[in-house]
N, C-alpha and C positions, 0 to 999 in steps of 0.2 A: 377496412385498414388505413392508418392513418397516414398519412405522405408529411414528413418533414423535407424543410425547406431544405437543408444542408445537408450533403453528404460527406462521410468522413473521407477525409485524402490520408494517402501513406506516403511520408516522405523523411529522408535522411538528411542532419546536419553534421556538418567536420566539426567536432568538438575538443581543441586542445588534443588532435594526431587522432580520437576516435572517431568514428561512425555513430550516430546517435540515432538510430531508429524511432518514429514518434507517429502516434497516431491523431489527425486534428479535426474539426468541426467547429463552424461557428462562424460569427463577426467579432472581428478582432478586438472591436470597439466596444464590445460588452465587454462583464466582468468575466476575468478567465478564472476557470478550474484547473487544477493540474491532478492528476490521477498518476498516485505512484505505487505500482504494484508490489508484491511480496516473492518469495521463493513457494512454489518452483515454475511460475507464471509469467507474463509479458503483457504487453499494452493488448496483446490478444483479449484477456480476462475482461476486458471493459466494452469489447466490441458491442454488444448490446444497450449498452446505457447511452454510447457517445451523440451520435443522432438525437435522441430526444432531449439529452441537456444540451444540445446547441440550438436550442430553439431562444434559450433565455442566458447563455452564457458561450464563451469560446473557450471549449474542452481543447486541454493537451494532455496525451498521454504517452510518454516517452517510454521503452525499452531501459531498463537501467543497464550499465555495463556489464558483461556476463551473462545476459539474458537476453530472449529473444532473437531479432534480429540486429543489436547493436553489436558495435566490437567485441571481440572478447580477446583481450589480451593476455598473455600469460602474466603469471604470476609474478615472475620477476620483472614485468615490463608495465604492472601497473598495480597501485596501493589500494587493493580491494577491502577497504572498511568503510565504514556508513560517512564517516566526513570526509573521505576523499571523494566517494560519490556523490554525496551532497555539493562538493564545491565543482562535480563536473556537470550536477543540475543546475547551480547556480550559473556555470557559464552558458549552458546550454538556454535558460532562461533570458540572458541578456542577449545573445544571438537572435531570440524572437521579441527582443523589446516588450517584455511582459513583465512589468513592475511590479503589480499585486495581484493576488488571487487567493482563490478559494483553494484548500490542500486535502486532497484524500488520501487516508492513510490505510495500507492495508501490507500486514505481518514484517517482513524487509522494508518496505516503504515506508512504516511507523521512525523507526532510527534514521532513515535519508530527510525525512518530512520535518521532522524535530529539529536536526540541524539547521535546516531551512528557518524554520521557526523561532528557533533562541537566538539563533545567532542575529535575525531582523525583524523583529515581532510585528513591525511598520508594516511587511509585504502580506500577512497574512489578514485575508479581509474575514475569514468564518474554517472551522475545522468540518471535515467528515471523516468518521473514525470505521472501518469494516473490520472488525478482527484482526484490530492492531493491536500490540499490547504496549502498555508505558506505566504500568504499575507491576508493584510485588504482590500485589492481589491476582493479579492474570496468569501467575506462573506455578501452577500446581507440583503435585510429588513430582511427574514424570520430567520435570525439570531440574530434579536433584541432581542427576549424572551431569547434564550439561553445565551444571553450575559447579561442579565439581571439575571436570574438566576447564572452565575460565581461570575460575582458582588456581587451578597447579595444572598448565598442560601438559601433562607428562605421560607417556606411554601408556600407562595401567589404568590413569583416568580415560585417555584414550579407547582403550580398549573396552569401556563399561559402554561407551556411546551407544544407540541402538543404530541399526544398520538404516540409512534414511538415503543413499544414492543410487538409487536403484528406480527399476519401472515401477514394481508393487509400491514402495513406499509415493513414489507420485500419484501412482493412483490413489493411494490412500490418501494424500494432500485433500484430493478431492470427496472422497464419501466415506471415508472417517470408522467410527464404527456406529455408524445411521442405519435404523432399520430399514428393510426393504422397499418398504413404500416411498422410502425418499431417495434410495439410490439410484431408483429408479429413471428417477428426474435430469440426473447429469448424460448430457453427453460424451462420447466418450473423449472424442477430438482435442480436449484441452487435455488431457495428462499425455497422450500421443506426441501432441507438438510438444507440449512442456519437454517430453524426455529424449524427442529427438533433438531438441536444443540441447539439451545439459549433457548429453553423453558424446556430446563433442568431442575431441580428445584433447585434453588438459582442462576442459571443464569441471572435473574431481575436485581438481587443486584448488581452482578458484573458488567452487561453492563451500567446500571447508574452509579457504581464508575467510570470506563473508562471516559463516557460521558460527567461527571463532571469534570475530570481533563483535557477535552479538552481548560478549561479557562486558565491552564497553558501551552498550544501548543500555544495560543494565544497572553499571555504575552514576548511570545518567537520568537516574528516574526523579534523584531530589532537584534537578536543575530544570526538568522538564515540568513536575510539580509546580517550582516558582514560578515558571512561565505562563502555566495557569493562572497560576492565582493571584499574579500579579496585572496578568495580559488580558485573561478574562475572554479570550475569543470565544464567540460562538459556535457551538457544537453539536451535531447530530451524528450519534450514534448506530447505526446499523449492523445488528450483530447475528451469526448463525448459532443458535444456542448448544448444538452436537459439535461445536470446535474442538476436535481434542487433542488442542495444543494450548489453546489460550482460556483458560477457565471463564465464564459467565461471572466471577465474583469482579473480573475487570470493568464490567460497566457500573459499578458501583464507587469503584474508586476513582470514576471520572464525574460522577455525579458527586460526592463529596468537596471539590476543589472547585467546579467549574458554575458560573449561576445561571448560565443561557444553553441551557441543554436540552434537548430532547432524544429520547430513547426507543427504538423500535429492535424487538425481538422477532426473531424467526426460525420456524421449523428448517433449520436448513445446517449448514456447515462451515467448514472454515471457505471455501470459495462459494460466498452466498448470492455473487451476481448469475451465478449458472441455474441459480433456482427461481430466483425472485428478481429477474431485472427490471422487469416492468413497475414492480412495486418500489423498489427504490430508485426507479427514476424518477418516479412521481414523487416521494417525501423528499428526494434532492433536488427538484425543482422547485418546487414550494420553499423548503429551505435556502436555499439563495434567493429567491423574490421576497421572501420577508426580511432577511438580513439587509439585503437592498434600499428595500423600503424603510426599514429600521433607521439607516444610514443618511436616507434623503429626507426623512423626515413626512415620506408621504404613506398611502395608506396601501397596506400589500393588495398584487391582484387577486 
């Protein structure tokens, strides 16, 4: 069994009155990678890749406000939009003195991360996209009802939304419509922990407020495309092809705008790291090293 020099540390920072819990490992003098989780998860989703990545990078994985072990103030006390959460993460990065970093985008972490990237493109060394949507091609027919609600948030359109804030749908976020040979690979601790945190009093309102703001992320797709075209960040795409939420056509949308792109498609679902963390950690390590080698003009190790 491989031994890692760096062990994962678990800490909390006070950021603008909020407790931001985070997992981190590695040498802060190494290039950093910021891991942003999505719904319904937390930094727990990265538990298996933090230490392998820490061999070559300083790895930081925060829980977003309202998730995991970070503060979850009421919707009256915090503006649960992706833009505001990005501002919170910016303040968190400032507290850690992280100026430039690689950015890992997953699910709701994609809109948060793209706010960081489009506001300060100079900070981004490269992107790792794992089942995180940023193009219309990734939104299949199952998004018709949500898009109608985003355009007109009436009670009638809200009633057409599928039920998603319950234990069974939290489990579905992991196993989706995958064949049994794949669903057997998923440990149940993930969705049990997610639901324990999501079902705290007031969190249903929080999560619905965040979900409602996804319409603003869709509206920013042209701005994200412009960011890709103008700044051409090196990008590694890791994708579980059985994702029930984001269509696999999303991969080709990245391909059409980015010059430096590496794509890997796996027999897995939305929570790819639950089944393929070893493969993904190895690919990410190579990607980080290759980008750094290219930036320094030195051959890759």
